[in-house]
Each structure stands twice: as C-alpha cells, then as structure tokens.
N, C-alpha and C positions, 0 to 999 in steps of 0.2 A: 497604524503600522503594526504588522505582526511581530510577535516575539518567538524566535526559534530557539529551542533548547535541546541540546543533545543529551541522551541518557542511555544507560544500560539496563534500566529496570524492565521487567516483563510488560509488554504492551497490553496484554489481556487483563492485567491488574490495575490499569490506569483508570482515572476517573474522568476520562475524556467524554465529551458529548458527541464527538464525531471521530470515528475510527477510519483511517485511510489505509487500505490494503492493496498492494500491487498484485494484479492477477493477469491471466492470459485469455486469449480468445477460444482456447480449447475446452475450457470448463474443468480442467484438471489442476488440482493443487497438490504440490509435493512438499512444500515447506511445512515444518512441524507446527508453527504458529498458525498458518493458514488452515491446516487440517483441524486444529483445535477450534479455530474460529468457525469452521464449517459446522462443527457439532454444537457450539455455543449459540450460534445465530443461524438456525436452519432456514428461517424465512429469507434471509439475505442470500444464502447459498442457492436456494431454490430459484429465486428470481435471477440471479447471476447465471446459473446453469441453463435456465430456459432461454435467456438472451443469447447465450453461446450457441445453443442448438438452433435457434431461429436465424442465426447469422446476423443479428442486429448489433453486435459489438465489433468495433474496429480498434486496431492498435492506435493509441493516442486519444481514446475517449475515456470518460469517467461515468460509471453507472452509480448514481446516488440512490440509496435505499433508506426509507424511513421505517424503522423497526416497529413492529406491533408488540408493545410491552405486555408482559404477562400480568393478569389481574388477579389470579388466584394460584394457590399451590406453593410449592417450595421456592419457585423462581421469583416470587414476589419480594422476598427478603433481600435479594441482591439487585433489584431493579435500579436502585439509586446509584450503583456503581457501573451500570452497563450503558453503552452508548445509545443515543437516540437515533443517530444516523450512521450509516456505513457507506463510505465512498470506495468503490472498486475501481482503482486506477488500472486501465488495460494497457500494459506496457510491453507485451510480447505476444507472438502467435501461439506459442507452445511453452510448457514449463522447461523444456530442455533448450530452448532458443534463448540466446542472451538478450538482455534489454538493450535497445538502441536509444541513443541520445535523442533522436528526432521523435520517437514514439513517447518517450518519457516527457519531453518538453510539451508536446501536444496534449498529453493527458493532464499535465499540471496546469496548462492554460484552461482546459475544460473544467478542471476542479476549481480553479480560481473564480471562474465565471459563475459556478454553482454555489460557491461559498458566500458571496456577497448577499444574496437574498436570505440565506440561513442566518447570517450574522445580524442583518438588519431587522428581519421580521420574526425569527424564531429564537433569538437570543443566544445563539451558539457562541461560546467564548473559549472553549478548550477542545483541542484536537490532538490526536496521536497518529503518527505515521510510522508504519513498519518499514524499515530501510533495508533489512537483510536480503530480500529478494532482488533488490536493485543493485547490490554490490557483488562484485566478483572478488573473493578474497583468497588468501594463500591455500587454505585447505582444499578449495575447489581446484586451484591451480595444480597442486600436487596430485590430486586424483585424476586429472585430465592429462597429465604429462605423458603417460603411455599412449593415450589416444592421439595426441598431437604428433608423436614420433612416427606413428603408423601412417598418418594421413597429413602430409605436409603441404598438400596443394591448396587446402582451404584454410585461410587465416581468419579467425574470428577475433574481432576486437571487443574486449569486455570493458565495461565502464569501471572506472576507478573512483573510490569514494572522495578522495582529496582533490583530484583533478577534474572530475566530471560531475558527479552526483551532488556533492555538497554545494558547489557554486550555483548549479542549476536550481536546486531547491531554494537557496537564498534569493536568487534572482526572481523566481516566479512567485514565491509565497510571501516575500517581505512586504509587499504593497497591500496585502489583505488587511483591512482595518480591524482593530480590536480583537485579535485572535492570538491565543497562546498555543503554539504547536510544539509538542514534544516529539522529537525524532528518535525513535528507538533503534539503537545500533547493536550489532553483535559485540561481544566482549573483546574480540581481537582488534577492534578499531579503537584507537586512543582518542579520548575527548580533549 
C-alpha cells in the first residue's frame, strides 16, 4: 500500500526516484516548476515535445521516460538527487484549458499500471507529484474574474483540491504497493 504525504517543499529538490509532472498535449509549459524541469531534464522534454508533435499523446495518458544520467562533467555530482524516471501525466489539451476530472482519472490509472513493473523490477520506492497545475486556486480565480464577467455564456468548472483532486489521488494511488509519494502543494493550500 502506498504512503501519500502532503508537503510544501520544492519538488525539484526532492530525492524522489520518480518525478510525476502534469502536462498537456500541446507541448507548451507555463508553470514555473515545469519550465525549470524543462531545462533540468532536456531529454524528457524533447521526448515529450516530439510525442506532442506526432499526435501520439492523448488526454488521460501517461508518458513514462527513463532518464539518461550524466556520466561526466558538473552534472555528475548531483545525479544522486535526480530522478531516474519522469512520468508526464497528460491531463489537458492546452495549458490554458482546465484539468478535467475524467482526464486526470484516466492518466492516474495509466500511471498506476506503469508503476507496478517499476516498483517490482526497478526498485522504485520514492515518487514526487507536482500538484499545482492540477489545482485551481484563489489567485487564478481573482485574475480570471474580469474575463468571466465579459463572457458569461461559457461556464468552466475547475477542480478543487479538497473536493476533487485529493480524493482522486488517494483513490487511484493508495493501492500501489511499497511506494512513498510526496505530493507537492502550493503554499496557499493548507496541509
């Protein structure tokens, strides 16, 4: 059974063997952590970007990438703290489109199916999940207030951490055996 732990620590400083990043099918990243991950792990981003351009990614899928660790140079000193695998959870069509519950659920099911062989045969025990792109919080709500007043015909339902995302993560990931998952939240979400 998996252990889920909520934390406010920066995800890129974690000692996780598997990094789980929510992405979209457009190949565009806008979140500051995802932009930093793009530069830290260029091999993952190139594979993800090619899959987006090929049209092989669908909302509700998970693209698992095994990183090629550096063998020489300055990067060798930090290899012990870098993830071996990166799971790209495809949760939306575009970075401006909200995450839908159905897409997130399908992506988590796909992730769960890919995790079992990693745990069994590769010895993966620690994972870190970036939750900020999955959550619609008040700062986004205030920024979009003017847009909503101008266009009241389209109502977009955003996922809430407490009502939608947290129960879904618990439901889909708790049955994964022998895995400790740190869920990295923004500071405005109370733990």
